[in-house]
VOBA-1610 file (N, C-alpha, C; in pm, whole numbers, padded with zeros to 5 digits, always signed):
BEGIN
Met+07968-06255-00435Met+07859-06213-00362Met+07896-06055-00312Thr+07797-05974-00325Thr+07807-05832-00278Thr+07759-05806-00153Thr+07809-05722-00086Thr+07759-05670+00050Thr+07650-05559+00024Pro+07556-05544+00123Pro+07447-05444+00095Pro+07509-05302+00093Thr+07621-05280+00146Thr+07677-05160+00151Thr+07742-05113+00019Asp+07730-05187-00063Asp+07813-05164-00194Asp+07713-05073-00273Gln+07793-04960-00311Gln+07718-04858-00377Gln+07693-04883-00524Ala+07742-04978-00580Ala+07719-05018-00718Ala+07574-05085-00736Thr+07551-05167-00643Thr+07430-05234-00666Thr+07297-05166-00602Val+07313-05066-00528Val+07201-05000-00469Val+07154-04901-00586Pro+07017-04918-00616Pro+06964-04833-00719Pro+06939-04689-00665Thr+06963-04586-00750Thr+06949-04445-00702Thr+06799-04415-00741Pro+06743-04346-00659Pro+06601-04306-00697Pro+06593-04207-00808Ala+06476-04213-00886Ala+06494-04126-00994Ala+06444-03981-00945Ala+06518-03896-00998Ala+06507-03747-00950Ala+06355-03690-01004Thr+06285-03669-00899Thr+06147-03608-00932Thr+06148-03464-00910Pro+06099-03381-00989Pro+06118-03224-00980Pro+06012-03192-00875Glu+06043-03077-00807Glu+05975-03037-00703Glu+05852-02975-00749Pro+05733-02999-00676Pro+05607-02939-00726Pro+05610-02814-00714Ser+05562-02727-00813Ser+05558-02589-00803Ser+05417-02547-00799Pro+05379-02434-00729Pro+05245-02400-00713Pro+05189-02349-00847Ala+05062-02358-00869Ala+04998-02312-00995Ala+05008-02169-01000Pro+05025-02112-01125Pro+05027-01965-01126Pro+04886-01897-01090Ala+04915-01791-01022Ala+04766-01729-00977Ala+04700-01647-01093Thr+04583-01724-01135Thr+04520-01655-01236Thr+04374-01607-01188Pro+04313-01513-01226Pro+04181-01473-01179Pro+04088-01591-01219Ser+03984-01622-01116Ser+03896-01721-01135Ser+03802-01679-01255Ala+03738-01797-01311Ala+03649-01753-01413Ala+03503-01740-01351Ala+03485-01774-01232Ala+03354-01759-01152Ala+03341-01605-01129Pro+03203-01562-01131Pro+03183-01421-01103Pro+03196-01404-00956Asp+03239-01285-00922Asp+03257-01240-00794Asp+03115-01224-00735Gln+03056-01318-00641Gln+02934-01292-00591Gln+02918-01197-00486Leu+03008-01181-00404Leu+03018-01074-00310Leu+03006-00929-00368Gly+03074-00912-00494Gly+03058-00777-00563Gly+02926-00772-00624Glu+02867-00885-00673Glu+02733-00875-00728Glu+02635-00827-00631Leu+02640-00894-00507Leu+02555-00861-00398Leu+02562-00708-00340Ile+02695-00666-00342Ile+02713-00526-00319Ile+02647-00417-00411Ala+02673-00465-00541Ala+02616-00373-00647Ala+02466-00372-00648Gly+02407-00495-00622Gly+02256-00510-00600Gly+02199-00419-00492Met+02276-00425-00390Met+02229-00354-00258Met+02234-00197-00282Ser+02338-00148-00362Ser+02371-00024-00394Ser+02261+00025-00485Ala+02202-00056-00574Ala+02089-00026-00671Ala+01973-00019-00600Leu+01944-00096-00508Leu+01825-00104-00419Leu+01821+00032-00335Arg+01921+00051-00275Arg+01937+00180-00178Arg+01901+00300-00255Ala+01964+00317-00384Ala+01939+00425-00468Ala+01784+00429-00507Glu+01742+00317-00542Glu+01588+00323-00574Glu+01495+00362-00452Leu+01537+00314-00333Leu+01453+00350-00213Leu+01468+00500-00181Ala+01595+00558-00197Ala+01616+00697-00176Ala+01526+00790-00274Ala+01523+00736-00402Ala+01443+00815-00492Ala+01286+00788-00467Leu+01247+00687-00422Leu+01106+00665-00382Leu+01063+00743-00249Lys+01158+00759-00159Lys+01142+00854-00051Lys+01146+00990-00083Ala+01209+01036-00182Ala+01210+01171-00231Ala+01097+01202-00320Ala+01014+01114-00379Ala+00919+01143-00444Ala+00793+01183-00364Pro+00699+01274-00415Pro+00582+01300-00333Pro+00488+01163-00336Ala+00423+01163-00217Ala+00329+01041-00211Ala+00204+01056-00305Pro+00168+00954-00366Pro+00059+00956-00470Pro-00082+00987-00385Thr-00167+01070-00455Thr-00286+01093-00397Thr-00374+00974-00400Pro-00454+00942-00308Pro-00541+00822-00289Pro-00650+00850-00385Ala-00702+00735-00443Ala-00819+00745-00526Ala-00947+00778-00444Pro-01029+00870-00510Pro-01157+00911-00416Pro-01239+00774-00413Val-01294+00762-00296Val-01378+00659-00250Val-01542+00698-00267Pro-01615+00638-00354Pro-01748+00683-00371Pro-01817+00670-00249Thr-01918+00755-00217Thr-02005+00749-00093Thr-02090+00615-00097Thr-02114+00546-00001Thr-02194+00437-00003Thr-02341+00467+00064Asp-02438+00376+00034Asp-02583+00408+00078Asp-02570+00355+00213Gln-02599+00464+00318Gln-02599+00433+00459Gln-02740+00409+00517Ser-02849+00399+00438Ser-02984+00382+00481Ser-02993+00255+00511Lys-03092+00229+00600Lys-03141+00092+00661Lys-03198+00005+00548Pro-03149-00121+00541Pro-03205-00186+00425Pro-03359-00223+00454Thr-03426-00226+00347Thr-03571-00246+00369Thr-03615-00372+00250Ile-03716-00434+00303Ile-03770-00545+00238Ile-03908-00486+00181Thr-03913-00506+00045Thr-04038-00465-00032Thr-04141-00594-00030Pro-04251-00573+00033Pro-04341-00696+00033Pro-04392-00710-00109Ile-04404-00847-00124Ile-04461-00880-00250Ile-04606-00883-00243Thr-04681-00797-00342Thr-04807-00818-00335Thr-04853-00899-00472Pro-04906-01011-00448Pro-04954-01097-00556Pro-05079-01038-00623Asp-05089-01066-00752Asp-05209-01039-00838Asp-05312-01144-00786Leu-05419-01098-00720Leu-05508-01199-00674Leu-05606-01250-00783Ser-05614-01193-00903Ser-05694-01233-00991Ser-05638-01363-01068Thr-05491-01387-01052Thr-05434-01506-01113Thr-05431-01618-01010Leu-05473-01603-00886Leu-05459-01697-00786Leu-05590-01789-00806Pro-05580-01922-00761Pro-05705-02009-00767Pro-05802-01962-00652Pro-05917-02004-00640Pro-06019-01944-00550Pro-05987-01975-00405Leu-05927-02088-00370Leu-05873-02106-00238Leu-05779-02013-00202Ala-05684-01986-00280Ala-05578-01899-00244Ala-05629-01752-00217Arg-05722-01719-00293Arg-05787-01591-00280Arg-05845-01572-00161Met-05912-01673-00111Met-05993-01665+00028Met-05886-01663+00128Ala-05768-01745+00124Ala-05664-01729+00214Ala-05597-01593+00225Ala-05595-01540+00112Ala-05512-01406+00105Ala-05610-01282+00162Gly-05731-01316+00155Gly-05841-01219+00221Gly-05818-01240+00376Tyr-05801-01361+00430Tyr-05786-01361+00581Tyr-05673-01320+00635Arg-05566-01300+00561Arg-05444-01259+00592Arg-05436-01116+00611Arg-05527-01046+00544Arg-05519-00900+00568Arg-05585-00853+00683
//
C-alpha cells in the first residue's frame, strides 16, 4: 500500500498551452462611422452649392376672372311646351 504523498502514484496534469490573443486583423465589416461622415460631407457640399446658386424665377401666374358670378336664366321655347305649361309661363311673367 502506498501513501497519498507518494509522488509516483499522483498523476501529473497534462501541460496545456497558454491561450494567446488572436492577431489583430482589420474587420471585414465596413466602417459605419466613416460612411456616415462621408455622407454628411457630401450633403454639406450639395447644400453649399444650392445656397450659392441663384434662386429660380417663379412661374408666372395667369390672371383669374375676378368678376361676380352670374346665373344665366333659362328661357324655354314656349312653342314646344304643352298648353297648360304655356299658360303657366304667361302668369310667371
